[in-house]
C-alpha positions in Angstrom: -13.0 31.2 15.8 -11.6 32.2 19.3 -11.4 29.4 22.0 -13.7 31.5 24.2 -16.5 31.0 21.7 -15.6 27.5 20.6 -15.8 26.0 24.1 -19.5 26.9 24.8 -20.4 25.9 21.3 -19.3 22.3 21.8 -20.4 22.0 25.4 -23.9 20.9 24.6 -25.3 18.5 22.0 -28.4 20.6 21.8 -26.5 23.5 20.4 -24.7 21.5 17.7 -27.7 19.5 16.6 -29.9 22.7 16.6 -27.4 24.3 14.3 -27.2 21.2 12.1 -31.0 21.2 11.8 -31.2 24.9 11.1 -28.6 24.6 8.4 -30.6 22.0 6.6 -34.0 23.8 7.0 -32.3 26.9 5.6 -31.0 25.0 2.6 -34.4 23.3 2.0 -36.2 26.6 1.8 -33.5 28.2 -0.2 -33.8 25.3 -2.6 -37.5 25.9 -3.0 -36.7 29.6 -3.8 -34.0 28.8 -6.3 -36.1 26.1 -8.1 -38.9 28.6 -8.5 -36.9 31.7 -9.6 -33.8 30.4 -11.3 -33.3 28.5 -14.5 -30.4 26.7 -12.7 -32.3 24.3 -10.4 -31.2 23.5 -6.8 -32.8 20.0 -6.9 -30.5 17.2 -8.0 -31.6 15.4 -11.2 -31.4 12.1 -9.3 -34.2 13.3 -7.1 -36.5 13.5 -10.1 -35.5 10.0 -11.0 -36.4 8.8 -7.4 -39.8 10.6 -7.4 -40.7 9.5 -10.9 -40.0 5.9 -9.9 -42.2 6.4 -6.8 -44.9 7.7 -9.1 -44.7 4.5 -11.2 -45.0 2.4 -8.0 -48.0 4.4 -6.9 -49.7 3.4 -10.1 -49.0 -0.3 -9.7 -46.1 -0.3 -12.1 -42.4 -1.1 -11.7 -40.0 1.6 -10.6 -37.7 0.4 -13.3 -40.1 1.7 -15.9 -38.4 5.0 -15.2 -35.2 5.2 -17.3 -31.9 5.5 -15.3 -33.5 4.3 -12.0 -30.6 2.0 -10.7 -31.6 1.6 -7.1 -33.4 -0.8 -4.8 -37.2 -0.6 -4.9 -37.1 0.2 -1.2 -36.1 3.8 -2.1 -39.1 4.3 -4.4 -41.4 2.8 -1.8 -40.0 5.2 0.9 -40.7 8.2 -1.4 -44.3 7.3 -2.1 -45.5 10.4 -0.2 -43.9 12.5 -2.9 -46.7 11.4 -5.2 -49.5 12.8 -2.9 -51.2 16.0 -3.9 -49.7 19.3 -2.8 -46.4 20.9 -3.8 -44.9 20.5 -0.3 -45.2 16.7 -0.5 -42.7 16.7 -3.4 -40.0 17.7 -0.9 -40.8 14.9 1.5 -37.8 12.9 0.3 -35.4 15.8 0.8 -36.7 16.1 4.4 -36.1 12.3 4.9 -32.6 12.5 3.5 -31.7 15.6 5.6 -33.1 13.8 8.7 -30.9 10.9 7.8 -27.9 13.3 8.1 -28.9 14.2 11.6 -29.5 10.6 12.7 -26.1 9.6 11.2 -24.5 12.5 13.2 -26.1 11.3 16.4 -24.8 7.8 15.7 -21.3 9.2 15.1 -21.5 10.9 18.5 -22.8 7.8 20.1 -19.9 5.7 18.8 -17.3 8.3 19.8 -18.7 8.5 23.3 -19.4 4.8 24.0 -16.7 3.0 22.1 -13.9 5.6 21.8 -14.5 6.9 25.4 -14.3 10.6 24.4 -15.6 13.5 26.4 -18.7 15.2 25.1 -16.9 18.3 24.0 -14.3 16.4 22.1 -16.8 14.0 20.5 -19.0 16.9 19.4 -16.1 18.6 17.6 -15.5 15.5 15.6 -19.2 14.8 14.9 -19.5 18.4 13.7 -17.2 17.4 10.7 -20.4 15.7 9.5 -23.2 17.6 11.1 -22.1 21.1 10.2 -20.4 20.3 6.9 -22.1 22.4 4.2 -21.3 20.0 1.5 -23.0 17.1 3.3 -26.1 19.3 4.1 -26.3 20.6 0.5 -26.1 17.1 -1.0 -28.9 15.7 1.1 -31.2 18.8 0.7 -30.7 18.7 -3.0 -32.3 15.2 -3.0 -29.4 12.7 -2.8 -30.0 9.6 -0.7 -26.5 9.3 0.7 -27.7 10.4 4.1 -29.8 7.2 4.4 -26.8 5.1 3.6 -24.8 7.0 6.2 -27.4 6.1 8.8 -27.2 2.4 8.0 -23.4 2.3 7.9 -23.0 4.2 11.2 -25.6 2.0 12.8 -23.7 -1.0 11.6 -20.5 0.3 13.1 -22.2 1.1 16.4 -23.8 -2.4 16.5 -20.4 -4.1 15.9 -18.6 -2.0 18.4 -21.3 -2.9 21.0 -21.1 -6.6 20.0 -24.7 -6.7 19.0 -23.9 -9.3 16.3 -27.4 -10.2 15.1 -28.3 -6.5 14.7 -25.0 -5.9 12.9 -25.7 -8.8 10.5 -29.2 -7.4 9.7 -27.8 -3.9 9.1 -25.0 -5.3 6.9 -27.4 -7.2 4.7 -29.7 -4.2 4.4 -26.8 -1.9 3.6 -25.5 -4.1 0.8 -29.0 -4.5 -0.6 -29.6 -0.7 -0.5 -26.3 0.1 -2.2 -23.6 -2.4 -3.1 -20.4 -0.9 -1.7 -20.9 -1.7 2.0 -20.0 -5.3 1.3 -16.3 -4.2 1.6 -16.8 -3.7 5.4 -17.6 -7.4 5.9 -14.0 -8.7 5.8 -12.9 -6.0 8.2 -15.7 -6.7 10.7 -15.1 -10.4 10.5 -11.4 -10.0 10.9 -11.9 -7.5 13.8 -14.2 -9.9 15.6 -11.5 -11.5 17.6 -11.4 -15.0 19.0 -12.9 -13.9 22.4 -15.4 -16.8 22.5 -12.8 -19.4 21.6 -11.4 -21.8 24.3 -8.5 -20.2 26.1 -5.0 -21.1 25.1 -2.0 -21.8 27.3 -1.0 -18.6 29.2 2.4 -17.1 28.1 3.5 -17.3 31.8 2.6 -21.0 32.0 5.5 -23.3 32.8 3.9 -26.2 30.9 6.0 -27.0 27.8 4.8 -28.9 24.7 5.9 -32.5 24.5 7.1 -32.1 21.0 7.1 -29.6 18.1 4.3 -31.4 16.3 1.8 -30.8 19.1 2.7 -27.1 19.4 1.8 -26.4 15.8 -2.0 -26.3 15.2 -3.2 -28.0 12.1 -5.1 -26.2 9.3 -8.3 -27.7 10.6 -7.6 -26.5 14.1 -6.9 -23.0 12.8 -10.1 -23.0 10.8 -12.1 -24.1 13.9 -10.4 -21.3 15.9 -11.3 -18.8 13.2 -15.0 -19.8 12.9 -16.2 -18.4 16.1 -19.9 -18.1 17.0 -19.8 -14.4 16.5 -18.3 -14.6 13.1 -20.7 -17.3 12.0 -23.7 -15.4 13.4 -22.8 -12.2 11.6 -22.2 -14.0 8.3 -25.4 -16.0 8.4 -27.5 -13.1 9.5 -26.2 -10.8 6.9 -26.5 -13.4 4.1 -30.1 -14.2 5.2 -31.1 -10.6 5.3 -29.5 -9.8 1.9 -31.0 -12.9 0.3 -34.5 -12.4 1.7 -34.6 -8.8 0.4 -33.3 -9.8 -3.0 -35.7 -12.7 -3.4 -38.6 -10.5 -2.4 -37.6 -7.8 -5.0 -37.0 -10.4 -7.7 -40.4 -11.9 -7.1 -42.0 -8.5 -7.5 -39.9 -7.1 -10.4 -38.0 -10.1 -11.9 -35.0 -9.5 -14.1 -35.2 -5.7 -14.3 -34.4 -5.6 -10.6 -31.2 -7.6 -11.0 -30.2 -5.7 -14.1 -30.7 -2.2 -12.9 -29.7 -2.6 -9.2 -26.6 -4.8 -9.6 -25.6 -5.9 -13.1 -25.7 -2.5 -14.6 -22.8 -1.3 -12.4 -20.4 -3.9 -13.8 -20.4 -2.1 -17.2 -21.5 1.4 -16.2 -19.7 4.3 -17.9 -20.4 7.8 -16.6 -17.8 10.3 -17.7 -19.8 13.5 -17.8 -19.6 14.4 -14.1 -17.1 12.4 -12.2 -13.7 12.8 -10.4 -12.6 9.2 -11.3 -9.0 8.5 -12.3 -10.5 6.6 -15.2 -12.5 9.6 -16.4 -10.5 10.4 -19.6 -10.0 6.7 -20.5 -13.7 6.0 -20.1 -14.6 9.0 -22.2 -12.3 7.9 -25.0 -13.5 4.3 -24.7 -17.1 5.4 -24.9 -16.5 7.8 -27.8 -14.3 6.1 -30.5 -13.6 7.9 -33.7 -15.1 6.5 -36.9 -11.7 5.3 -38.1 -11.1 3.5 -34.8 -14.5 1.9 -35.0 -14.1 0.7 -38.5 -10.7 -0.7 -37.8 -11.8 -2.4 -34.7 -14.8 -3.9 -36.4 -12.8 -5.2 -39.4 -10.0 -6.7 -37.3 -12.0 -8.2 -34.4 -15.5 -8.6 -35.6 -16.7 -5.8 -33.3 -15.4 -7.2 -30.1 -12.5 -5.8 -28.1 -12.2 -8.3 -25.3 -12.3 -7.2 -21.8 -13.1 -3.5 -21.6 -11.8 -1.0 -19.1 -15.0 -0.6 -17.2 -14.9 -4.3 -16.3 -11.2 -4.3 -15.4 -11.4 -1.2 -13.2 -12.8 -3.2 -10.3 -9.6 -5.1 -9.8 -7.4 -2.5 -8.0 -10.5 -1.1 -6.3 -11.7 -4.3 -4.7 -8.2 -5.6 -3.9 -7.4 -2.5 -1.9 -10.7 -1.9 -0.2 -11.9 -5.5 0.4 -8.6 -7.5 0.8 -5.4 -5.5 1.5 -6.7 -2.8 3.9 -8.8 -5.2 6.1 -6.0 -7.7 6.5 -3.4 -5.0 7.4 -5.5 -2.6 9.5 -8.7 -4.2 10.8 -7.4 -5.6 14.1 -5.7 -2.3 15.0 -8.7 0.0 14.6 -12.0 -0.9 13.0 -13.5 2.6 12.5 -10.3 3.9 10.9 -10.1 0.8 8.7 -13.6 1.4 7.4 -12.6 5.0 6.6 -9.5 3.7 4.7 -11.7 1.2 2.8 -14.2 3.8 1.9 -11.6 6.2 0.8 -9.8 3.6 -1.4 -13.2 2.4 -2.9 -14.2 6.0 -3.8 -10.7 7.0 -5.0 -10.6 4.1 -7.5 -14.2 4.0 -8.4 -15.2 4.2 -12.1 -17.8 6.8 -11.2 -16.8 9.3 -8.5 -19.2 12.2 -8.1 -19.7 14.6 -5.2 -22.4 12.4 -3.8 -20.1 9.4 -3.9 -17.3 11.4 -2.2 -19.6 12.2 0.7 -19.8 8.5 1.6 -16.5 8.5 3.5 -17.4 11.6 5.5 -19.4 9.6 7.9 -16.3 7.8 9.2 -13.6 10.5 8.6 -14.0 11.7 12.2 -11.7 8.8 13.3 -8.9 9.9 11.0 -9.2 13.4 12.5 -9.1 11.9 16.0 -6.1 9.7 15.0 -4.1 12.8 13.8 -4.9 14.5 17.1 -3.8 11.5 19.1 -0.7 11.2 17.1 0.3 14.7 17.9 0.1 14.0 21.6 1.4 10.5 21.8 4.8 10.7 19.9 3.1 9.4 16.7 3.3 5.7 17.6 1.9 3.3 15.1 -0.3 1.7 17.7 -2.2 5.0 18.3 -3.4 5.2 14.7 -3.1 2.9 11.7 -2.5 5.8 9.3 0.8 7.4 8.5 -0.5 10.0 5.9 -1.9 13.4 6.5 -5.5 14.7 6.0 -7.2 12.2 3.6 -9.4 15.0 2.2 -6.4 16.6 0.5 
């Protein structure tokens, strides 16, 4: 598109957000048409799972009475209007998810403007990677709830960057309850929260010299006290309190099925029919043994095969996303670190679908920004913690 057209397009948030809303409205109505006239339905199968669970809740039953519902009851509660009379009410959840896309885009713009100090035009260009992305819009209007998770994650990033620690703790606890994976952001946020509220140390320009080597080396206890700052403790306690309170409430209402389907199920989940995971073929073979293999395994091991692949697959995924990346990158650039964590978590996930791949798009704007900054700042490491090219390749 010529620069003469691009410049006015990104000069006003109203234009970009209007286009984003129009895109989603168009897809919503197109989805209604395709569902009515085509044997290949536009609506995602997961949306029927969500709405069936909401229907069970409306009748005073558990959402987990619906087979394959593996989510927090909050989602079923949110979609209760889909059970009201009238065909249009069935699309209520899609409208909510699409609206979540827009709110997430607004939060992206807010963070880019307030924390990254970008001009409006520049920030809108990066926010448009999410707002005007047809893949993102299609996933939400088909009935995937990833847009809601995007809202919570972006609100978490905004709260942290603005040093609203209690708000960030509540959002982190809510995000982990809603869908497990945002727990990987906790180490990065805690590590990024520097020791600003710790007692000042001796200035580098000070002429005062330590009396001996022993006094200049802080003890392990001193280092621990220095690390446990009020902001880090507040974030941790607030997040744990929120997460625990929500789980206790859901367990009181739905007992063991809540734990099994929301959390424990994912430890042994195998889904090889529609995923982009590097474990795809191995999981398929593991889940579909030949009769000869089955009989041999049963006769030699009594039907047990020790640790299975679906349990071991978490090891590289969690090490990269929750340990290595936060330790190496978090203090350099928190938004970009969260992108790298999400990308690593998705890339090494056992189940990697189109919906899962959309999770990292909420924070990929910072990688785009990093690449632009690298091109105009001699590519210094301090300008961007990434040395690779476009992560979407």
